[in-house]
C-alpha positions in Angstrom: 0.0 0.0 0.0 1.3 3.4 -0.9 2.1 5.7 2.1 -0.5 8.3 1.1 -3.2 5.7 0.9 -2.1 4.4 4.3 -2.4 7.9 5.8 -5.9 8.3 4.4 -6.9 4.9 5.7 -5.5 5.6 9.1 -7.3 9.0 9.3 -10.5 7.4 8.3 -10.2 4.8 11.1 -9.3 7.5 13.6 -12.3 9.7 12.6 -14.7 6.8 12.7 -14.9 6.8 16.4 -12.9 3.7 17.0 -11.6 3.7 20.6 -7.9 4.2 20.9 -6.1 1.7 23.2 -3.7 3.7 25.4 -3.2 1.5 28.4 -0.5 -1.3 28.7 2.9 -1.9 30.1 5.0 1.2 30.7 8.0 1.6 28.3 10.5 4.3 27.5 10.9 4.8 23.8 14.2 5.8 22.3 14.7 6.8 18.7 17.6 4.9 17.3 17.5 6.4 13.8 15.3 8.5 11.6 15.1 6.6 8.3 14.1 9.1 5.6 15.7 10.3 2.5 18.9 8.3 1.6 18.1 5.8 4.4 14.5 5.5 3.5 12.3 3.4 1.1 11.1 0.0 2.2 11.9 -1.3 5.6 12.1 -4.6 7.5 11.8 -5.3 11.2 14.9 -4.4 13.2 16.7 -6.7 15.5 18.3 -6.1 18.9 20.9 -7.9 21.0 21.3 -8.0 24.8 23.4 -4.9 25.0 20.7 -2.8 23.3 22.5 -2.6 19.9 20.0 -2.4 17.1 20.4 -3.4 13.4 17.9 -2.7 10.7 17.6 -2.9 6.9 16.1 -0.4 4.4 16.5 0.1 0.7 19.8 1.9 1.2 21.3 -1.0 3.1 21.8 -2.6 6.5 22.7 -0.3 9.5 23.9 -1.1 13.0 24.3 1.0 16.1 23.3 1.8 19.6 21.3 4.6 21.2 24.0 7.2 20.8 25.5 8.4 17.6 24.3 7.7 14.0 24.1 4.0 13.1 26.8 2.8 10.8 26.3 1.3 7.3 27.1 -2.4 7.3 26.1 -3.2 3.7 24.4 -1.3 0.8 22.3 -2.2 -2.2 20.1 -4.7 -0.4 17.5 -6.3 -2.5 14.0 -5.6 -1.2 12.9 -9.2 -1.1 16.0 -10.6 0.7 16.8 -8.4 3.6 16.1 -10.5 6.7 18.9 -10.1 9.3 20.0 -11.7 12.5 22.6 -10.4 15.1 24.3 -11.9 18.1 25.7 -10.3 21.2 29.1 -9.7 19.6 27.3 -7.5 17.0 28.0 -10.0 14.2 25.3 -10.1 11.5 24.0 -12.7 9.1 22.0 -11.4 6.3 21.1 -11.9 2.6 21.9 -9.4 -0.2 21.9 -9.3 -3.9 24.9 -8.9 -6.2 24.4 -7.1 -9.5 27.6 -8.7 -10.8 25.9 -12.1 -10.3 22.7 -11.1 -12.2 21.1 -9.9 -8.9 21.4 -13.4 -7.4 21.2 -13.4 -3.6 23.9 -14.4 -1.2 24.2 -15.3 2.4 26.6 -13.0 4.2 28.4 -13.0 7.6 29.5 -9.6 8.9 32.1 -9.5 11.6 32.5 -5.7 12.0 35.7 -5.3 10.1 34.9 -7.5 7.1 32.1 -9.5 5.5 32.2 -13.0 4.2 30.1 -14.7 1.6 28.8 -18.0 2.9 26.7 -19.0 -0.1 25.5 -17.7 -3.5 22.3 -18.9 -5.1 22.5 -20.6 -8.4 20.0 -21.3 -11.2 18.4 -24.2 -9.3 17.5 -22.3 -6.1 14.6 -20.0 -5.4 16.6 -17.5 -3.4 18.3 -17.1 -0.1 16.0 -15.3 2.4 16.0 -15.5 6.2 19.0 -16.6 8.3 19.9 -16.9 12.0 23.2 -16.6 13.8 24.0 -17.8 17.3 26.6 -16.7 19.8 29.2 -19.1 18.4 28.8 -17.4 15.0 27.1 -20.4 13.4 24.6 -19.4 10.7 21.6 -21.4 9.3 19.4 -20.7 6.3 17.0 -22.7 4.2 16.8 -23.2 0.4 13.8 -24.1 -1.6 14.2 -25.8 -5.0 12.4 -28.3 -7.3 15.6 -30.3 -7.1 16.1 -32.8 -4.2 19.8 -32.2 -4.4 19.4 -28.6 -3.4 16.4 -28.3 -1.2 17.0 -28.2 2.6 18.6 -26.6 5.7 22.1 -25.2 5.4 24.7 -24.5 8.1 27.9 -22.4 8.2 30.3 -22.7 11.1 33.5 -20.8 11.8 33.0 -18.6 8.7 33.1 -21.6 6.4 30.9 -22.0 3.3 27.5 -23.2 4.1 26.7 -26.9 3.6 23.5 -28.8 3.7 22.7 -30.7 6.9 19.1 -31.6 6.2 17.7 -32.7 2.8 14.7 -34.7 1.6 14.4 -38.0 3.4 13.3 -39.4 6.8 9.7 -38.5 6.1 10.5 -34.9 5.1 10.1 -33.6 1.5 9.9 -29.8 1.9 11.5 -27.3 4.1 10.9 -23.7 5.3 13.4 -21.1 4.3 13.5 -19.5 7.7 15.2 -21.8 10.2 16.6 -20.5 13.5 19.5 -21.7 15.6 20.2 -21.3 19.4 23.4 -21.4 21.5 22.9 -25.1 22.2 23.2 -25.8 18.4 19.6 -26.8 18.2 17.8 -25.8 14.9 14.1 -25.2 14.6 12.5 -25.3 11.1 9.3 -26.0 9.2 9.0 -29.3 7.5 6.4 -31.1 5.4 6.1 -34.7 4.2 5.1 -38.1 5.5 5.8 -36.9 9.1 3.2 -34.1 8.6 1.3 -33.8 5.3 0.0 -30.4 6.5 3.4 -29.2 7.8 5.1 -29.2 11.2 7.6 -27.4 13.3 10.5 -29.7 14.1 13.7 -29.4 16.2 17.0 -30.7 14.9 20.6 -29.8 15.5 23.9 -29.0 13.8 24.8 -32.7 13.5 21.9 -33.3 11.2 20.4 -35.9 13.5 16.7 -36.9 12.9 14.6 -34.0 14.0 11.8 -34.2 16.7 8.3 -33.0 15.7 7.2 -30.3 18.1 3.9 -29.4 16.6 1.8 -30.4 13.6 -0.5 -27.9 11.9 -3.2 -30.5 11.9 -3.2 -30.6 15.7 -5.3 -27.4 15.7 -8.2 -28.6 13.5 -11.2 -29.2 15.7 -13.4 -30.5 12.8 -12.8 -32.3 9.5 -13.5 -29.1 7.6 -11.0 -26.9 9.5 -7.6 -26.2 8.0 -4.6 -24.8 9.9 -1.3 -23.2 8.9 1.9 -22.3 10.7 3.0 -18.8 10.1 6.2 -17.9 8.2 8.8 -17.2 10.9 9.2 -18.4 14.4 11.8 -18.0 17.2 13.8 -20.4 19.3 15.4 -19.8 22.7 18.2 -21.6 24.5 15.7 -23.6 26.5 14.6 -25.4 23.3 11.3 -23.6 23.2 9.9 -22.4 19.9 7.4 -19.5 19.7 5.1 -19.5 16.6 1.9 -18.2 15.1 -1.0 -20.1 13.5 -4.3 -19.4 11.7 -7.2 -21.8 11.5 -10.2 -21.4 9.3 -13.3 -23.5 8.4 -13.8 -24.3 4.7 -17.5 -24.0 5.4 -17.2 -20.4 6.5 -17.0 -18.5 9.8 -14.3 -16.4 11.5 -10.6 -17.3 11.5 -8.9 -18.4 14.7 -5.4 -16.9 15.3 -3.1 -18.5 17.8 0.2 -17.6 19.6 2.0 -20.7 20.9 5.2 -21.9 22.5 6.3 -25.5 22.0 9.1 -27.7 23.4 9.6 -31.4 23.4 6.5 -33.0 24.7 4.5 -29.8 25.5 2.7 -27.0 23.7 1.3 -23.9 25.4 -1.3 -21.7 23.7 -0.5 -18.2 24.9 -3.3 -16.5 23.2 -6.2 -17.1 20.8 -7.9 -14.4 18.8 -11.1 -15.1 16.8 -11.8 -12.5 14.1 -13.1 -12.0 10.6 -10.7 -9.2 9.9 -7.3 -9.7 11.5 -3.9 -11.2 11.0 -0.2 -11.6 11.9 2.6 -10.6 9.5 5.6 -12.7 8.5 8.4 -13.3 11.0 6.5 -11.3 13.6 7.1 -13.2 16.9 10.1 -13.1 19.2 11.0 -15.2 22.2 13.8 -14.8 24.8 15.5 -17.3 27.1 13.3 -16.3 30.1 10.2 -17.3 28.2 9.0 -13.8 27.5 7.6 -13.2 24.1 6.3 -10.4 21.9 4.4 -10.4 18.6 2.7 -8.2 16.1 -1.1 -8.5 15.5 -3.5 -6.4 13.5 -7.2 -6.2 14.0 -9.7 -4.0 12.0 -6.8 -2.3 10.2 -4.9 -1.3 13.3 -1.7 -3.2 14.1 0.1 -3.4 17.4 3.0 -5.1 19.3 1.9 -7.1 22.3 3.6 -9.3 25.0 0.6 -11.5 25.7 -3.1 -12.2 25.0 -4.6 -9.2 26.6 -4.6 -6.5 23.9 -5.0 -3.8 26.5 -2.8 -4.9 29.4 -0.1 -6.5 27.2 0.2 -3.7 24.7 3.7 -2.2 23.9 2.5 0.2 21.2 -0.3 0.3 18.7 -1.4 2.3 15.6 -2.9 5.5 16.9 -0.6 5.8 20.0 1.4 8.9 20.4 5.2 8.6 19.7 7.9 11.1 19.0 5.8 14.1 18.4 3.0 12.4 16.4 0.7 9.4 16.0 1.8 5.9 14.9 0.1 4.6 11.8 2.4 1.7 10.8 4.6 -0.8 12.7 7.0 -3.5 11.9 8.2 -6.0 14.5 9.9 -9.4 14.0 11.8 -12.3 15.5 15.1 -11.3 17.1 13.4 -8.0 18.0 13.2 -8.9 21.8 16.3 -9.2 24.0 16.9 -10.7 27.5 16.4 -7.3 29.1 12.8 -7.1 27.7 13.8 -4.4 25.2 12.0 -4.4 21.9 13.2 -2.9 18.6 10.6 -1.9 16.0 10.1 0.3 13.0 7.3 2.9 13.1 5.8 5.2 10.6 4.5 8.4 12.2 2.2 11.2 11.2 3.8 14.2 13.0 1.8 16.9 14.6 3.1 19.1 11.8 1.5 16.8 9.3 4.8 15.4 8.0 5.1 11.6 7.6 8.4 10.1 8.8 9.8 6.7 9.6 12.0 5.7 12.5 13.7 2.8 14.2 12.8 2.7 18.0 13.9 0.8 21.1 11.2 0.2 23.8 12.7 -0.3 27.2 10.4 -1.5 30.1 10.5 1.2 32.8 10.1 -1.2 35.8 12.1 -4.2 34.5 10.8 -6.9 32.3 7.0 -6.7 32.3 4.9 -9.7 33.4 2.4 -10.4 30.6 -1.1 -11.6 31.4 -0.2 -14.9 29.7 3.3 -16.3 29.7 5.3 -19.1 28.0 5.3 -21.3 31.1 5.3 -24.8 29.6 5.7 -26.3 33.0 2.3 -25.2 34.2 0.2 -26.7 31.4 -2.0 -25.0 28.8 -2.6 -21.3 29.1 -5.1 -19.5 26.8 -6.5 -16.1 26.4 -9.5 -16.1 24.0 -10.9 -12.9 22.6 -13.8 -12.5 20.1 -12.9 -9.6 17.8 -15.4 -9.4 15.0 -17.9 -10.9 12.7 -17.0 -9.9 9.1 -15.9 -12.2 6.3 -12.5 -13.7 7.0 -9.4 -12.4 5.1 -6.4 -14.5 4.4 -3.3 -13.4 6.4 0.2 -14.0 5.1 0.6 -17.6 6.1 2.3 -20.6 4.7 -0.4 -22.6 3.1 -0.2 -26.3 3.5 
């Protein structure tokens, strides 16, 4: 949607009498960067490490920096479709970029501050290198999709070496997601489909390529034979082996869509929140999980998106469209995995209509004022199933950006 159209849509919603949600956890918001002009264009969700260092990507490139001073340019000429980034506590980045000299093919890159290494370049058989994940050891994982069994799978790079495939077709798996995530225990979570789960599943493997464990099958959510469920693109894995993920479930006979926020580990699945709506949705890669079990996610309802830490859209709100921020009103947000650190800080991108009428974009860091907030629902797998169910509307369901099985 063009920015001018989004402004008009936002103003229409604001003038329609829709109540503005202003309550929630208390955060201090710090502007990390104003991303306009040369740094502007299209943006992707920023990431943050435990020191509060933030990295983000825009059309002009990938930038990295803290709360003081201008962020530094890490890499330029980032292709708009291949800009997912990951950063560890040493500030090392994994990301994908395009190379004009290679006919705009994408490459998996490892940045170490003083130099960048190319870990993999796509060829004519691959569908593109997209999301990647880096752990504290500097190990990087990514996924490749292809019609060729010899290419398709999960790839790993260790110690700055070229990435090699550790999971390919076989063992009941035929297809793989392109957004795996690795933790500091060398565990790898990824989406898989095949005999083990015809409708798709989240599985947990490791850097040795050992047979993965199925954590959750999409079909587990279907309550009737006519319901169909999907696992959202993008999920997050912490060092406890827990995986946070998003789902959508709809009935082919009609009715509202059921959206879920879940955390799974071996032998247990907790449903953190359930939202029932005809006009709502998550976005890709829009959930983050830290080692304490705290999580945050992006959710939109009736055209207004927000970032939340639990299932109560009032008490667990971090920020939402319509809230005041930095001398204006928010009317667009981006938040994604790796956007939450161990201190409970969240990095996000916001588009703001200033009080002067000027529209601008910025990268922000939200810091909880009184320590890490306690959400109304939490990823406590040891206490059984937790659910917050909210009815949110009765209009015809729309199809969010979900991986269809």
